[in-house]
C-alpha positions in Angstrom: 102.0 123.5 116.2 102.6 120.5 114.0 101.0 119.8 110.7 97.8 117.8 110.7 98.2 114.5 108.8 96.1 114.4 105.6 95.9 110.6 105.5 94.7 107.8 107.7 97.4 105.4 108.8 94.9 102.5 108.4 94.4 103.3 104.7 98.2 103.6 104.2 98.6 100.2 105.9 96.0 98.7 103.6 97.7 100.1 100.5 101.1 98.8 101.7 99.5 95.4 102.5 98.7 94.9 98.8 102.3 95.4 97.8 103.8 93.3 100.6 101.3 90.6 99.9 102.0 90.4 96.2 105.7 91.0 96.3 106.8 89.9 99.7 108.7 91.9 102.3 112.2 91.6 100.8 111.1 92.4 97.2 109.1 95.4 98.2 111.1 98.6 97.9 110.4 102.0 99.4 109.6 103.5 96.0 107.0 100.7 95.6 105.5 101.7 99.0 105.6 105.4 98.0 103.7 104.7 94.8 101.1 102.4 96.5 100.5 104.7 99.5 100.9 108.1 97.8 103.2 109.1 100.6 106.8 110.1 100.3 109.6 108.3 102.2 109.8 110.9 105.0 106.0 110.6 105.7 106.3 106.8 105.8 109.1 107.0 108.3 107.4 109.7 110.3 104.3 107.6 110.7 105.7 104.1 110.8 109.4 104.6 111.7 110.6 102.2 109.0 109.7 99.8 106.2 109.4 97.1 108.8 107.0 99.3 110.9 104.8 99.7 107.9 104.9 96.0 107.3 103.8 95.4 110.9 100.9 97.8 110.3 100.1 95.9 107.1 100.1 92.6 109.0 97.6 94.1 111.5 95.4 95.3 108.7 95.6 91.8 107.2 94.4 90.3 110.5 91.7 92.9 111.0 90.4 92.9 107.4 91.0 89.4 106.2 91.5 86.9 108.9 89.3 87.9 111.8 86.1 88.6 109.9 86.4 85.2 108.3 86.9 83.6 111.7 84.2 85.7 113.5 81.4 83.1 113.2 83.6 80.5 114.7 84.6 82.8 117.6 81.0 83.8 118.4 79.5 83.1 121.9 77.2 80.5 120.3 78.7 78.8 117.2 76.3 77.5 114.6 76.6 73.8 113.7 77.4 74.7 110.1 79.9 77.5 110.9 83.0 75.4 110.3 81.7 74.1 107.0 80.8 77.6 105.9 84.3 78.9 106.8 85.9 76.0 104.9 83.7 76.5 101.8 84.3 80.3 101.9 88.0 79.8 102.1 87.9 77.3 99.3 86.0 79.7 97.1 88.5 82.4 97.8 91.3 80.0 96.7 89.7 79.0 93.4 88.6 82.6 92.6 91.8 83.6 90.8 91.0 87.3 91.3 91.4 87.2 95.1 94.7 88.2 96.8 94.6 84.8 98.7 94.5 82.8 95.4 97.2 85.0 93.8 99.5 85.3 96.8 98.7 82.8 99.5 98.7 83.8 103.2 100.6 87.0 104.0 101.8 85.7 107.3 102.9 82.3 106.2 104.7 83.9 103.3 106.5 86.2 105.7 107.8 83.3 107.8 109.7 82.1 104.7 111.4 85.5 104.3 114.3 87.1 106.2 111.7 88.1 108.9 111.0 84.4 109.6 113.3 84.2 112.6 112.3 87.5 114.2 110.6 87.2 117.6 108.0 89.8 116.9 106.8 88.1 113.7 106.9 84.7 115.3 104.7 86.0 118.1 102.1 87.2 115.7 102.2 84.0 113.7 101.9 81.9 116.9 98.9 83.9 118.0 97.4 83.5 114.5 97.9 79.7 114.7 96.4 79.6 118.2 93.4 81.7 117.1 92.8 79.5 114.0 93.0 76.3 116.1 90.7 77.7 118.7 88.2 78.8 116.0 88.3 75.4 114.4 87.9 73.7 117.8 84.7 75.7 118.4 83.5 74.7 115.0 84.2 71.1 115.6 82.4 71.2 119.0 79.4 72.8 117.4 79.3 70.4 114.4 80.4 67.2 116.0 79.2 67.3 119.7 79.1 63.5 119.8 82.9 63.2 119.5 85.0 62.3 122.6 87.5 64.9 123.5 90.5 63.0 122.0 88.6 62.6 118.7 87.6 66.2 118.7 91.2 67.3 119.3 92.4 65.1 116.5 89.8 66.5 114.1 90.7 70.0 115.1 94.4 69.3 114.5 93.7 67.7 111.2 91.4 70.5 109.9 93.8 73.3 111.2 96.7 71.6 109.5 94.8 71.2 106.2 93.8 74.9 106.3 97.5 75.9 106.7 98.6 73.5 104.0 96.0 74.9 101.6 97.2 78.5 102.3 100.8 77.5 101.7 100.2 75.9 98.4 97.4 78.0 96.8 99.6 80.4 94.9 101.4 77.5 93.2 98.5 75.1 92.7 94.9 76.3 93.5 93.5 72.9 92.6 95.5 71.2 95.2 94.6 73.8 97.7 90.9 73.3 97.0 91.4 69.5 97.2 93.1 70.0 100.6 90.1 72.0 101.9 87.7 69.3 100.4 89.5 66.8 102.6 89.0 69.1 105.6 85.3 69.4 104.8 85.0 65.6 104.4 86.7 65.1 107.8 84.3 67.6 109.5 81.1 66.0 108.1 82.4 62.4 108.0 80.4 60.0 110.1 77.6 62.5 110.9 74.2 62.7 109.3 
């Protein structure tokens, strides 16, 4: 009979996420992960098969704990008219609050695309789903906030806001003021022309 694990893999993934998020995949060593998780190398390999397996689990925890809860009001069956504005304001606040991981480190997924993992099919599939999910959420918010828009105009606004969100996440760790201004432009686009 095998030993019972004395740790929850989800907690290990969260602990590792912090290290990967702040240092990046390439600059995170196994000793860094051992220290952050409290596990030795063999336990990490036994549970996650590799450093990359632990990174994949950390990415899932990022989506589950950070991304999806923020998008949930935009993915609801009935989206409130102010849901997109609330999302953009909340994201902006997280970017100007210098204590948040987002303000300090940017987006974990976007950062990973610039690393050695950036051309791997598995990561690209996760990032593509993330992009699609964000665009769909923004589209729902646009439809709820600006129902008067023709389809082409709503699609253009969705593309604009989605692009501005990604731009803000890419630049925030270098210049949080520019990231905030980018989200201000997204907010202005969402409310522009409506009373």
